[in-house]
C-alpha beads as a LAMMPS data file, in Angstrom:
LAMMPS data file: protein, C-alpha beads

140 atoms
139 bonds

1 atom types
1 bond types

-500.0 500.0 xlo xhi
-500.0 500.0 ylo yhi
-500.0 500.0 zlo zhi

Masses

1 110.0

Atoms # bond

1 1 1 8.783 -8.697 -8.376
2 1 1 8.523 -8.386 -4.640
3 1 1 7.495 -5.611 -2.308
4 1 1 9.995 -4.417 0.273
5 1 1 9.672 -2.905 3.726
6 1 1 11.599 0.240 4.565
7 1 1 12.247 0.415 8.302
8 1 1 12.095 3.775 9.987
9 1 1 13.682 4.884 13.214
10 1 1 12.492 6.436 16.438
11 1 1 14.183 8.863 18.807
12 1 1 12.602 9.719 22.127
13 1 1 13.682 12.207 24.779
14 1 1 12.146 14.661 27.255
15 1 1 10.869 16.836 24.384
16 1 1 8.831 14.083 22.704
17 1 1 9.135 11.415 20.035
18 1 1 10.689 11.822 16.596
19 1 1 10.024 9.185 13.939
20 1 1 12.044 9.200 10.724
21 1 1 12.829 7.380 7.468
22 1 1 16.405 8.284 6.563
23 1 1 16.577 5.409 4.023
24 1 1 13.413 6.437 2.144
25 1 1 14.404 8.134 -1.132
26 1 1 11.497 10.415 -2.026
27 1 1 12.954 11.620 -5.343
28 1 1 10.564 9.552 -7.525
29 1 1 7.424 10.689 -5.652
30 1 1 5.082 13.040 -7.508
31 1 1 2.020 12.989 -5.209
32 1 1 0.495 11.497 -2.082
33 1 1 -2.940 11.004 -0.590
34 1 1 -4.529 9.378 2.449
35 1 1 -7.427 7.024 2.971
36 1 1 -9.200 6.504 6.287
37 1 1 -11.308 3.423 6.944
38 1 1 -14.057 4.039 9.468
39 1 1 -14.305 0.359 10.361
40 1 1 -12.858 -3.057 9.559
41 1 1 -15.537 -4.085 7.056
42 1 1 -14.237 -1.887 4.216
43 1 1 -12.145 -3.738 1.643
44 1 1 -10.364 -1.862 -1.123
45 1 1 -9.472 -4.507 -3.698
46 1 1 -8.274 -4.923 -6.403
47 1 1 -6.548 -2.024 -8.108
48 1 1 -3.433 -2.532 -10.192
49 1 1 -0.894 -0.564 -12.186
50 1 1 1.530 -1.861 -14.792
51 1 1 3.840 1.150 -14.485
52 1 1 2.997 3.022 -11.276
53 1 1 4.990 2.349 -8.122
54 1 1 3.524 3.070 -4.687
55 1 1 4.580 3.290 -1.055
56 1 1 2.155 2.637 1.847
57 1 1 2.667 4.218 5.272
58 1 1 0.196 3.594 8.113
59 1 1 -0.380 6.882 9.930
60 1 1 -2.861 5.467 12.440
61 1 1 -4.044 1.953 13.279
62 1 1 -3.221 -1.075 11.171
63 1 1 -3.894 -2.617 7.765
64 1 1 -3.684 -5.962 6.046
65 1 1 -2.220 -5.448 2.551
66 1 1 -2.330 -8.161 -0.111
67 1 1 -0.291 -7.923 -3.320
68 1 1 -0.689 -9.939 -6.503
69 1 1 1.247 -9.790 -9.762
70 1 1 -1.381 -10.253 -12.512
71 1 1 -0.326 -12.554 -15.341
72 1 1 -2.674 -10.782 -17.755
73 1 1 -4.043 -7.255 -17.276
74 1 1 -7.355 -7.849 -19.064
75 1 1 -8.136 -11.424 -18.009
76 1 1 -5.830 -12.573 -15.190
77 1 1 -5.715 -16.100 -13.801
78 1 1 -7.740 -16.677 -10.639
79 1 1 -5.178 -18.765 -8.736
80 1 1 -2.165 -16.484 -8.555
81 1 1 0.178 -16.395 -5.546
82 1 1 -0.018 -13.381 -3.271
83 1 1 2.107 -11.597 -0.699
84 1 1 0.512 -10.564 2.598
85 1 1 1.732 -7.756 4.844
86 1 1 0.435 -6.618 8.217
87 1 1 1.270 -2.948 8.644
88 1 1 0.884 -1.139 11.946
89 1 1 1.506 2.520 12.770
90 1 1 3.550 1.453 15.813
91 1 1 6.084 -0.419 13.627
92 1 1 7.185 2.706 11.724
93 1 1 7.713 1.131 8.305
94 1 1 6.880 1.909 4.689
95 1 1 5.833 -0.790 2.219
96 1 1 7.299 -0.219 -1.256
97 1 1 5.020 -1.741 -3.899
98 1 1 6.767 -2.089 -7.262
99 1 1 5.039 -1.459 -10.561
100 1 1 3.213 -4.422 -12.041
101 1 1 1.260 -5.284 -8.884
102 1 1 -2.401 -5.246 -7.892
103 1 1 -3.201 -4.215 -4.325
104 1 1 -5.976 -4.977 -1.890
105 1 1 -6.160 -3.743 1.669
106 1 1 -8.385 -3.766 4.737
107 1 1 -8.172 -1.883 8.027
108 1 1 -7.697 -4.081 11.074
109 1 1 -8.794 -1.347 13.497
110 1 1 -11.502 1.312 13.302
111 1 1 -10.341 4.725 12.038
112 1 1 -7.115 3.364 10.533
113 1 1 -5.419 5.825 8.188
114 1 1 -3.098 4.972 5.296
115 1 1 -0.859 7.451 3.461
116 1 1 -0.089 6.432 -0.123
117 1 1 2.786 7.869 -2.162
118 1 1 2.955 7.532 -5.958
119 1 1 5.659 8.051 -8.566
120 1 1 3.226 9.228 -11.279
121 1 1 0.813 12.109 -11.707
122 1 1 -2.921 11.551 -11.327
123 1 1 -3.417 11.743 -15.113
124 1 1 -0.710 9.117 -15.649
125 1 1 -2.253 6.897 -12.972
126 1 1 -5.726 7.073 -14.499
127 1 1 -4.284 5.835 -17.812
128 1 1 -2.622 2.902 -15.994
129 1 1 -5.537 1.867 -13.754
130 1 1 -6.864 -1.698 -13.702
131 1 1 -9.705 -2.866 -11.455
132 1 1 -10.556 -6.458 -10.598
133 1 1 -13.290 -8.147 -8.538
134 1 1 -12.415 -8.104 -4.816
135 1 1 -12.891 -11.873 -4.454
136 1 1 -10.567 -12.809 -7.313
137 1 1 -7.301 -13.735 -5.546
138 1 1 -7.951 -13.624 -1.810
139 1 1 -10.835 -14.554 0.491
140 1 1 -11.327 -11.485 2.633

Bonds

1 1 1 2
2 1 2 3
3 1 3 4
4 1 4 5
5 1 5 6
6 1 6 7
7 1 7 8
8 1 8 9
9 1 9 10
10 1 10 11
11 1 11 12
12 1 12 13
13 1 13 14
14 1 14 15
15 1 15 16
16 1 16 17
17 1 17 18
18 1 18 19
19 1 19 20
20 1 20 21
21 1 21 22
22 1 22 23
23 1 23 24
24 1 24 25
25 1 25 26
26 1 26 27
27 1 27 28
28 1 28 29
29 1 29 30
30 1 30 31
31 1 31 32
32 1 32 33
33 1 33 34
34 1 34 35
35 1 35 36
36 1 36 37
37 1 37 38
38 1 38 39
39 1 39 40
40 1 40 41
41 1 41 42
42 1 42 43
43 1 43 44
44 1 44 45
45 1 45 46
46 1 46 47
47 1 47 48
48 1 48 49
49 1 49 50
50 1 50 51
51 1 51 52
52 1 52 53
53 1 53 54
54 1 54 55
55 1 55 56
56 1 56 57
57 1 57 58
58 1 58 59
59 1 59 60
60 1 60 61
61 1 61 62
62 1 62 63
63 1 63 64
64 1 64 65
65 1 65 66
66 1 66 67
67 1 67 68
68 1 68 69
69 1 69 70
70 1 70 71
71 1 71 72
72 1 72 73
73 1 73 74
74 1 74 75
75 1 75 76
76 1 76 77
77 1 77 78
78 1 78 79
79 1 79 80
80 1 80 81
81 1 81 82
82 1 82 83
83 1 83 84
84 1 84 85
85 1 85 86
86 1 86 87
87 1 87 88
88 1 88 89
89 1 89 90
90 1 90 91
91 1 91 92
92 1 92 93
93 1 93 94
94 1 94 95
95 1 95 96
96 1 96 97
97 1 97 98
98 1 98 99
99 1 99 100
100 1 100 101
101 1 101 102
102 1 102 103
103 1 103 104
104 1 104 105
105 1 105 106
106 1 106 107
107 1 107 108
108 1 108 109
109 1 109 110
110 1 110 111
111 1 111 112
112 1 112 113
113 1 113 114
114 1 114 115
115 1 115 116
116 1 116 117
117 1 117 118
118 1 118 119
119 1 119 120
120 1 120 121
121 1 121 122
122 1 122 123
123 1 123 124
124 1 124 125
125 1 125 126
126 1 126 127
127 1 127 128
128 1 128 129
129 1 129 130
130 1 130 131
131 1 131 132
132 1 132 133
133 1 133 134
134 1 134 135
135 1 135 136
136 1 136 137
137 1 137 138
138 1 138 139
139 1 139 140
């Protein structure tokens, strides 16, 4: 399973700038929330979901996002491969994270803000929530 980037577009004229995601199908989305990191020392890792799919969109600043596919949800191996993404608000892209992945992320600039979309309700997410030590798969 691999994450994919959805590229957005930009239109600029004398009235301002319009950014858009015409190829982003929002039908599966049931909720969204944002997280703001006040500085670059905050690391949010690791949280995983066997069934929940997410989409990350950087509203402001930039983030490093690391994805791992756990081989066991109660006692995963320590040396699993990971995917690394550098997301920046200037690039106008959405990272689609398929179900079955654990995520870790860190702001690369102060006051970076990440919008997260989910295809499950909060109650469904809580019942599919797995947490792992932040040093397990990646040396932040």
